[in-house]
VOPAGU-2260 file (C-alpha; in pm, 1 decimal, decimal comma):
REM VOPAGU-2260
SITE   aa  ch    i         X         Y         Z
SITE  MET   A    0    8818,0    8234,1    9824,7
SITE  TYR   A    1    8820,1    8575,1    9655,9
SITE  ASN   A    2    8527,0    8762,6    9504,9
SITE  LYS   A    3    8529,6    9011,4    9218,6
SITE  GLY   A    4    8697,3    9331,3    9336,2
SITE  ASP   A    5    8898,8    9171,8    9620,3
SITE  SER   A    6    9265,2    9273,0    9618,7
SITE  VAL   A    7    9582,0    9097,2    9734,4
SITE  ARG   A    8    9954,4    9165,4    9749,1
SITE  TYR   A    9   10148,8    8874,9    9603,4
SITE  VAL   A   10   10513,5    8849,1    9497,2
SITE  GLY   A   11   10563,1    9223,1    9540,6
SITE  ARG   A   12   10260,4    9321,3    9332,8
SITE  LEU   A   13    9906,2    9441,6    9396,1
SITE  TRP   A   14    9635,6    9237,4    9218,5
SITE  VAL   A   15    9253,2    9263,1    9194,6
SITE  ALA   A   16    9023,5    8966,2    9127,7
SITE  LYS   A   17    8832,8    9002,3    8797,4
SITE  TRP   A   18    8578,6    8741,5    8913,3
SITE  TRP   A   19    8528,8    8477,9    9185,1
SITE  THR   A   20    8838,4    8262,5    9226,7
SITE  GLN   A   21    8991,0    8008,0    9460,5
SITE  GLY   A   22    9332,1    7842,0    9442,1
SITE  ASP   A   23    9458,6    8050,9    9147,3
SITE  ARG   A   24    9790,3    8230,2    9199,2
SITE  PRO   A   25    9821,7    8571,5    9036,6
SITE  GLN   A   26   10059,3    8556,0    8738,7
SITE  ARG   A   27   10183,6    8842,0    8525,8
SITE  ASN   A   28   10172,9    8649,4    8197,3
SITE  ASN   A   29    9816,6    8519,4    8236,5
SITE  GLU   A   30    9583,1    8793,2    8109,0
SITE  SER   A   31    9294,3    8547,5    8066,6
SITE  GLY   A   32    9326,0    8441,8    8433,1
SITE  PRO   A   33    9117,8    8571,3    8725,1
SITE  TRP   A   34    9372,1    8833,0    8844,1
SITE  LYS   A   35    9446,7    9181,6    8709,5
SITE  LEU   A   36    9782,5    9340,6    8790,3
SITE  ILE   A   37    9726,9    9683,5    8945,5
SITE  ARG   A   38   10066,8    9796,3    9070,0
SITE  LEU   A   39   10425,3    9679,4    9096,9
SITE  ASN   A   40   10598,6    9725,4    9432,2
SITE  GLY   A   41   10975,4    9751,4    9464,0
SITE  ASN   A   42   11210,0    9626,2    9193,6
SITE  ASP   A   43   10994,0    9398,4    8979,8
SITE  ASN   A   44   11297,8    9245,9    8808,7
SITE  ASN   A   45   11379,3    9052,5    9127,0
SITE  TYR   A   46   11058,1    8848,8    9115,7
SITE  ASP   A   47   10982,5    8532,2    8921,9
SITE  ASP   A   48   10621,1    8410,8    8900,2
SITE  ASN   A   49   10739,4    8049,5    8893,1
SITE  ASP   A   50   10983,5    8071,8    9185,8
SITE  TYR   A   51   10759,5    7967,0    9476,6
SITE  ASN   A   52   11054,0    7837,2    9681,5
SITE  ASN   A   53   11170,3    8194,9    9725,7
SITE  ASN   A   54   11075,8    8322,6   10072,7
SITE  ASP   A   55   11051,2    8681,7    9944,5
SITE  TYR   A   56   10674,2    8679,6    9893,8
SITE  THR   A   57   10362,3    8704,9   10108,2
SITE  LYS   A   58   10069,2    8467,9   10085,5
SITE  PRO   A   59    9762,5    8648,9    9949,7
SITE  ASN   A   60    9535,9    8574,9   10248,2
SITE  SER   A   61    9744,8    8786,5   10482,1
SITE  PHE   A   62    9662,4    9101,8   10280,3
SITE  LYS   A   63    9310,9    9022,5   10163,2
SITE  VAL   A   64    9093,9    9332,0   10121,5
SITE  THR   A   65    8722,6    9278,8   10057,1
SITE  ARG   A   66    8434,1    9510,9    9989,5
SITE  TYR   A   67    8252,8    9626,1   10303,9
SITE  ARG   A   68    7930,7    9436,0   10373,4
SITE  GLU   A   69    7693,7    9557,4   10640,7
SITE  GLY   A   70    7604,1    9278,9   10885,4
SITE  PHE   A   71    7910,3    9067,3   10798,2
SITE  LYS   A   72    8097,9    8943,4   11107,3
SITE  TYR   A   73    8445,8    9096,2   11086,2
SITE  SER   A   74    8748,7    8999,0   11293,2
SITE  ALA   A   75    9010,1    9234,1   11434,7
SITE  GLY   A   76    9252,5    9326,7   11156,8
SITE  ASP   A   77    9014,0    9253,7   10867,7
SITE  ARG   A   78    9049,2    9507,6   10587,8
SITE  VAL   A   79    8769,0    9638,6   10370,3
SITE  ARG   A   80    8748,3    9867,5   10068,8
SITE  MET   A   81    8469,8   10120,0   10034,7
SITE  PRO   A   82    8328,1   10228,5    9694,8
SITE  ASN   A   83    8544,3   10544,7    9703,2
SITE  GLY   A   84    8858,6   10324,1    9711,7
SITE  ASN   A   85    8955,9   10392,1   10074,5
SITE  VAL   A   86    9071,1   10090,0   10276,4
SITE  TYR   A   87    8984,1   10046,3   10645,0
SITE  ARG   A   88    9095,4    9799,3   10915,6
SITE  CYS   A   89    8863,1    9661,2   11184,1
SITE  ARG   A   90    8995,2    9762,1   11527,5
SITE  ASN   A   91    9088,7    9521,9   11806,0
SITE  TRP   A   92    8860,5    9414,9   12091,2
SITE  PRO   A   93    8646,3    9564,9   12242,5
SITE  ALA   A   94    8559,8    9756,8   11922,4
SITE  THR   A   95    8557,9    9451,1   11691,7
SITE  PRO   A   96    8182,7    9366,9   11726,6
SITE  TRP   A   97    8093,1    9716,9   11605,6
SITE  CYS   A   98    8254,0    9656,2   11265,2
SITE  GLU   A   99    7946,4    9470,4   11139,8
SITE  LEU   A  100    7697,4    9740,2   11242,9
SITE  ALA   A  101    7565,8    9991,3   10987,0
SITE  GLY   A  102    7604,9   10273,8   11240,4
SITE  TYR   A  103    7983,0   10218,8   11227,9
SITE  ALA   A  104    8024,9   10175,8   10850,0
SITE  PRO   A  105    8380,3   10287,1   10767,5
SITE  GLY   A  106    8405,1   10645,9   10651,1
SITE  LYS   A  107    8026,3   10689,7   10633,4
SITE  THR   A  108    7898,6   10766,8   10982,8
SITE  GLN   A  109    8006,8   10995,1   11263,3
SITE  HIS   A  110    8109,3   10694,3   11476,5
SITE  TRP   A  111    8308,8   10491,9   11220,4
SITE  ARG   A  112    8641,2   10569,8   11392,5
SITE  ASP   A  113    8524,6   10379,3   11701,4
SITE  ALA   A  114    8528,1   10053,2   11502,3
SITE  TRP   A  115    8761,7   10116,6   11207,0
SITE  SER   A  116    9095,7   10277,7   11130,5
SITE  ARG   A  117    9183,6   10404,6   10784,2
SITE  VAL   A  118    9474,1   10224,8   10613,7
SITE  LYS   A  119    9699,1   10450,6   10408,0
């Protein structure tokens, strides 16, 4: 499930959800669909939206980036986007439980680096 503002990498492209969606694959020729194309990665001419037998793509869930929510239980490796557009990754154990605490909000507090790492 993806909420408005969540982003994914799919078939060599970066997409952002325009609204809540589940089970919809991002497609370049579907402007009325739930996904907005943000950026092409690599040589776009090598990709075909209808060629799902090609192993040269990544499933969206493995790159899911959501908006940060205080109090949400994050797992190690989860990625969040802050309002300024920066993306952060929740660190591995033993720091993982701190990711949900307001005192460790990514990029906002003096201790955020104890729980999060910035993704470039």
